[in-house]
C-alpha positions as CSV (number, residue, x, y, z in Angstrom):
1,X,9.4,0.6,-22.0
2,X,6.4,2.5,-23.1
3,X,4.6,4.6,-20.5
4,X,1.8,3.1,-18.6
5,X,-1.5,3.4,-20.4
6,X,-4.3,4.1,-18.0
7,X,-8.0,3.5,-18.5
8,X,-9.9,6.2,-20.3
9,X,-13.5,4.8,-20.3
10,X,-15.7,7.3,-18.6
11,X,-18.0,4.5,-17.4
12,X,-15.2,3.2,-15.3
13,X,-14.7,5.3,-12.2
14,X,-11.3,4.1,-11.1
15,X,-8.4,3.5,-13.3
16,X,-4.4,0.7,-10.3
17,X,-5.3,-0.8,-7.0
18,X,-3.7,-1.2,-3.6
19,X,-4.1,-4.3,-1.5
20,X,-5.1,-4.2,2.1
21,X,-1.5,-4.5,3.2
22,X,-0.4,-1.5,1.1
23,X,1.2,-3.2,-1.8
24,X,-0.3,-3.4,-5.3
25,X,-1.4,-6.8,-6.6
26,X,-2.9,-7.9,-9.9
27,X,-3.6,-10.8,-12.3
28,X,-1.8,-10.2,-15.6
29,X,-2.3,-11.7,-19.1
30,X,-0.8,-11.0,-22.5
31,X,-2.4,-10.2,-25.9
32,X,-1.0,-9.7,-29.3
33,X,-2.4,-9.3,-32.9
34,X,-5.7,-8.5,-34.4
35,X,-7.3,-11.9,-34.3
36,X,-10.0,-13.2,-31.9
37,X,-7.8,-13.9,-28.8
38,X,-9.3,-10.9,-27.1
39,X,-12.3,-13.1,-26.6
40,X,-10.2,-15.3,-24.3
41,X,-9.1,-12.3,-22.3
42,X,-12.7,-11.1,-21.9
43,X,-13.7,-14.6,-20.7
44,X,-10.9,-14.5,-18.2
45,X,-11.9,-11.1,-16.9
46,X,-15.5,-12.3,-16.4
47,X,-14.3,-15.5,-14.8
48,X,-12.3,-13.7,-12.2
49,X,-15.3,-11.5,-11.6
50,X,-17.6,-14.5,-11.2
51,X,-15.4,-16.0,-8.5
52,X,-15.3,-12.6,-6.8
53,X,-11.6,-12.0,-7.1
54,X,-10.5,-8.8,-5.3
55,X,-7.7,-7.9,-7.7
56,X,-7.7,-6.3,-11.2
57,X,-6.7,-7.9,-14.5
58,X,-3.8,-6.2,-16.3
59,X,-3.5,-6.9,-20.0
60,X,0.0,-6.5,-21.5
61,X,-0.6,-5.8,-25.1
62,X,1.6,-5.4,-28.2
63,X,1.3,-2.4,-30.5
64,X,-0.5,-4.5,-33.1
65,X,-3.6,-4.9,-31.0
66,X,-6.4,-2.9,-32.7
67,X,-8.0,0.1,-30.9
68,X,-11.4,-1.6,-30.9
69,X,-10.1,-4.6,-29.1
70,X,-8.4,-2.4,-26.5
71,X,-11.7,-0.6,-25.9
72,X,-13.5,-3.9,-25.4
73,X,-11.0,-4.9,-22.7
74,X,-11.3,-1.5,-21.0
75,X,-15.0,-1.7,-21.0
76,X,-14.7,-5.1,-19.2
77,X,-12.7,-3.4,-16.4
78,X,-9.2,-4.5,-17.6
79,X,-6.1,-2.3,-17.2
80,X,-4.6,-2.1,-20.7
81,X,-0.9,-1.6,-20.9
82,X,1.0,-1.4,-24.2
83,X,4.4,-2.9,-24.0
84,X,7.4,-2.7,-26.4
85,X,8.0,-6.0,-28.2
86,X,11.1,-8.0,-27.3
87,X,12.9,-9.4,-30.3
88,X,14.8,-12.6,-29.7
89,X,18.5,-13.1,-30.7
90,X,19.0,-14.6,-34.1
91,X,18.5,-18.4,-33.8
92,X,20.3,-20.5,-36.4
93,X,18.4,-23.6,-35.4
94,X,15.0,-22.1,-35.9
95,X,11.9,-22.6,-33.7
96,X,9.6,-25.5,-33.3
97,X,6.7,-23.1,-34.0
98,X,7.3,-19.7,-35.5
99,X,4.7,-18.0,-33.3
100,X,6.8,-19.0,-30.2
101,X,8.9,-15.9,-30.9
102,X,6.2,-13.7,-29.7
103,X,6.5,-15.2,-26.2
104,X,9.7,-13.2,-25.7
105,X,7.6,-10.1,-25.3
106,X,6.0,-11.6,-22.1
107,X,9.3,-10.8,-20.4
108,X,8.2,-7.1,-20.3
109,X,5.8,-8.1,-17.5
110,X,8.9,-8.3,-15.3
111,X,9.1,-4.5,-15.7
112,X,5.8,-3.9,-14.0
113,X,7.7,-3.1,-10.8
114,X,4.9,-0.9,-9.4
115,X,3.1,-4.1,-8.4
116,X,4.1,-5.9,-5.3
117,X,2.9,-9.3,-6.7
118,X,1.3,-10.5,-9.9
119,X,-0.2,-13.8,-11.0
120,X,0.1,-14.5,-14.7
121,X,-2.7,-16.4,-16.5
122,X,-2.7,-17.0,-20.3
123,X,-5.7,-15.6,-22.1
124,X,-7.0,-19.1,-22.9
125,X,-7.3,-19.9,-19.2
126,X,-10.5,-19.8,-17.2
127,X,-10.8,-19.6,-13.4
128,X,-13.6,-21.5,-11.9
129,X,-12.8,-21.0,-8.2
130,X,-11.3,-18.1,-6.3
131,X,-7.4,-18.3,-6.2
132,X,-6.7,-15.0,-4.5
133,X,-5.0,-16.8,-1.7
134,X,-2.0,-17.4,-4.0
135,X,-1.2,-13.7,-3.5
136,X,-0.5,-14.5,0.2
137,X,2.5,-16.7,-0.5
138,X,5.8,-15.3,0.8
139,X,7.3,-12.5,-1.4
140,X,10.6,-12.7,-3.1
141,X,10.0,-16.0,-4.9
142,X,8.9,-17.1,-8.4
143,X,6.1,-19.6,-8.0
144,X,5.1,-22.1,-10.7
145,X,3.6,-25.5,-11.0
146,X,5.6,-28.3,-9.5
147,X,7.5,-30.8,-11.8
148,X,7.4,-28.5,-14.8
149,X,7.4,-24.7,-15.1
150,X,5.3,-23.8,-18.0
151,X,4.7,-20.1,-18.7
152,X,0.9,-20.5,-18.8
153,X,0.5,-19.9,-15.0
154,X,3.0,-18.4,-12.6
155,X,3.4,-15.8,-9.9
156,X,6.1,-13.3,-9.4
157,X,7.4,-10.3,-7.4
158,X,9.1,-7.4,-9.2
159,X,12.4,-8.2,-10.9
160,X,14.2,-5.6,-8.9
161,X,13.5,-7.5,-5.7
162,X,13.6,-11.1,-6.9
163,X,14.7,-12.8,-10.1
164,X,15.5,-11.5,-13.5
165,X,14.4,-13.5,-16.5
166,X,17.1,-13.4,-19.2
167,X,16.2,-16.1,-21.6
168,X,13.1,-17.7,-23.0
169,X,14.4,-20.2,-25.5
170,X,13.8,-23.8,-24.3
171,X,10.8,-26.0,-24.5
172,X,9.1,-27.3,-21.4
173,X,10.1,-30.9,-20.5
174,X,8.8,-33.3,-17.9
175,X,5.6,-35.0,-17.0
176,X,3.3,-32.7,-18.8
177,X,5.1,-33.0,-22.2
178,X,3.6,-29.8,-23.5
179,X,5.3,-27.8,-26.2
180,X,5.6,-24.3,-24.7
181,X,8.4,-22.0,-23.7
182,X,9.6,-21.4,-20.2
183,X,11.7,-18.8,-18.5
184,X,15.2,-19.6,-17.4
185,X,16.1,-17.2,-14.6
186,X,19.4,-16.1,-13.1
187,X,19.0,-16.7,-9.4
188,X,20.1,-18.7,-6.5
189,X,18.1,-21.8,-5.5
190,X,16.8,-20.0,-2.5
191,X,15.4,-17.2,-4.7
192,X,13.8,-19.4,-7.3
193,X,11.5,-22.2,-6.0
194,X,8.9,-23.9,-8.0
195,X,6.1,-24.7,-5.6
196,X,2.9,-26.4,-6.3
197,X,-0.3,-24.4,-6.6
198,X,-3.7,-26.0,-5.9
199,X,-4.7,-25.6,-9.5
200,X,-4.4,-27.9,-12.4
201,X,-2.9,-26.1,-15.5
202,X,-3.1,-27.4,-19.1
203,X,-6.0,-29.5,-18.0
204,X,-7.2,-30.2,-21.6
205,X,-4.0,-32.3,-22.2
206,X,-4.1,-33.8,-18.7
207,X,-7.6,-35.3,-19.4
208,X,-6.1,-38.0,-21.7
209,X,-2.5,-38.0,-20.8
210,X,-2.8,-38.1,-17.0
211,X,-6.5,-38.7,-16.2
212,X,-5.5,-39.9,-12.7
213,X,-4.4,-36.4,-11.9
214,X,-7.6,-34.6,-12.8
215,X,-10.7,-34.3,-10.7
216,X,-13.2,-32.2,-12.6
217,X,-15.3,-31.6,-9.5
218,X,-12.3,-30.0,-7.7
219,X,-10.6,-28.2,-10.5
220,X,-10.1,-24.5,-10.1
221,X,-8.3,-23.4,-13.2
222,X,-8.5,-24.8,-16.7
223,X,-6.0,-24.0,-19.5
224,X,-7.6,-24.6,-22.9
225,X,-4.4,-25.2,-24.7
226,X,-4.8,-28.4,-26.6
227,X,-5.3,-28.1,-30.3
228,X,-9.0,-27.3,-31.0
229,X,-9.9,-26.7,-27.4
230,X,-10.1,-22.8,-27.4
231,X,-13.8,-22.4,-26.7
232,X,-14.3,-19.4,-29.1
233,X,-12.9,-21.6,-31.9
234,X,-14.2,-24.9,-30.8
235,X,-15.7,-27.2,-33.5
236,X,-15.2,-30.6,-32.0
237,X,-13.4,-31.9,-35.1
238,X,-9.8,-32.1,-33.8
239,X,-8.3,-35.1,-32.0
240,X,-9.8,-35.6,-28.5
241,X,-12.2,-32.8,-28.9
242,X,-15.2,-35.0,-29.1
243,X,-14.7,-36.1,-25.5
244,X,-17.6,-35.4,-23.2
245,X,-15.3,-33.8,-20.6
246,X,-13.9,-31.4,-23.1
247,X,-17.4,-30.5,-24.3
248,X,-18.4,-29.8,-20.7
249,X,-15.4,-27.6,-20.1
250,X,-16.1,-25.6,-23.3
251,X,-19.7,-25.1,-22.2
252,X,-18.6,-23.9,-18.8
253,X,-16.4,-21.3,-20.5
254,X,-19.2,-20.1,-22.8
255,X,-21.6,-19.9,-19.8
256,X,-19.3,-17.4,-18.2
257,X,-18.5,-15.5,-21.4
258,X,-22.2,-15.1,-22.4
259,X,-23.4,-14.1,-18.9
260,X,-24.2,-10.4,-19.3
261,X,-24.5,-9.9,-15.5
262,X,-20.7,-10.4,-15.4
263,X,-20.0,-7.6,-17.8
264,X,-18.1,-4.9,-15.9
265,X,-20.7,-2.2,-16.1
266,X,-23.6,-4.5,-15.1
267,X,-21.6,-6.1,-12.3
268,X,-20.7,-2.8,-10.8
269,X,-24.3,-1.5,-11.2
270,X,-25.9,-4.6,-9.6
271,X,-23.5,-5.2,-6.8
272,X,-24.8,-3.6,-3.6
273,X,-21.3,-2.9,-2.5
274,X,-18.0,-2.9,-4.2
275,X,-15.2,-4.8,-2.4
276,X,-13.2,-3.0,0.3
277,X,-10.1,-2.6,-1.9
278,X,-12.0,-0.5,-4.4
279,X,-13.8,1.5,-1.7
280,X,-10.6,2.3,0.1
281,X,-8.9,3.3,-3.2
282,X,-11.8,5.6,-4.2
283,X,-11.6,7.3,-0.7
284,X,-7.9,7.8,-1.1
285,X,-8.4,9.3,-4.6
286,X,-10.9,11.8,-3.2
287,X,-8.5,12.8,-0.5
288,X,-5.7,13.3,-3.1
289,X,-3.5,10.6,-1.5
290,X,-3.5,8.4,-4.6
291,X,-3.3,9.8,-8.1
292,X,-4.2,6.6,-10.0
293,X,-6.5,3.8,-9.2
294,X,-7.5,0.6,-10.8
295,X,-10.7,-1.4,-11.1
296,X,-10.9,-4.7,-9.3
297,X,-11.6,-7.8,-11.4
298,X,-14.5,-8.2,-9.0
């Protein structure tokens, strides 16, 4: 695996964070290519900041992400880490969608063993309420959404102490009926438990497939995964995209993305006090006890 790439922006004073209990925790997402998906990651970073998350956002990127996109992410307080692509075994049957192959590279996240616990969020997800409490679930388990484990949202502890993901080939099945890949892990039932989170993933699909399961007033996390629902590409022309609830969720995303007060430099400047994790980390850095620190998403 490629060496860790630390933040180089001079405007960012601290570049990996320790939680109050001594272990390192972070949200993590994935980015590949030179298209506009960086906008989703910026929106996610600002969303975590808006809900005052105490933990940083790590962005696992492939080598094909342009330098200017990397600098945008760093300027938004993200920890950018380049990873080595994972190439899948030759598949005689082919893939439902060619771009699914890129999802194999997400397995590199299991190698971020310096973190005690991470929560994965796709770049086309937005967080509307603080979900930091999910880090307080017991360690040693892989947590995902009940009924169907889709790789859009999950929480893990390092592979050396929990499960090892060794394939990424099947499509999700079950109540959600969404075409995405999922991890099949080698573990005992005690080690691998899919427990429900109090979030509603893939909400854009759920609005018309399972409306009885969605309460827009209570929703904490939205996954803009349906065709045409990505806010930075939204036109309203695709099927279901003319719904008022979809329009409302797209607007909520844009409200966060365009809020300049949530830009990292402005937020740090305007906040009267950084959260205790950052303050403790900076103090440790000054004393020489810690050699590398990270910005909080807050």
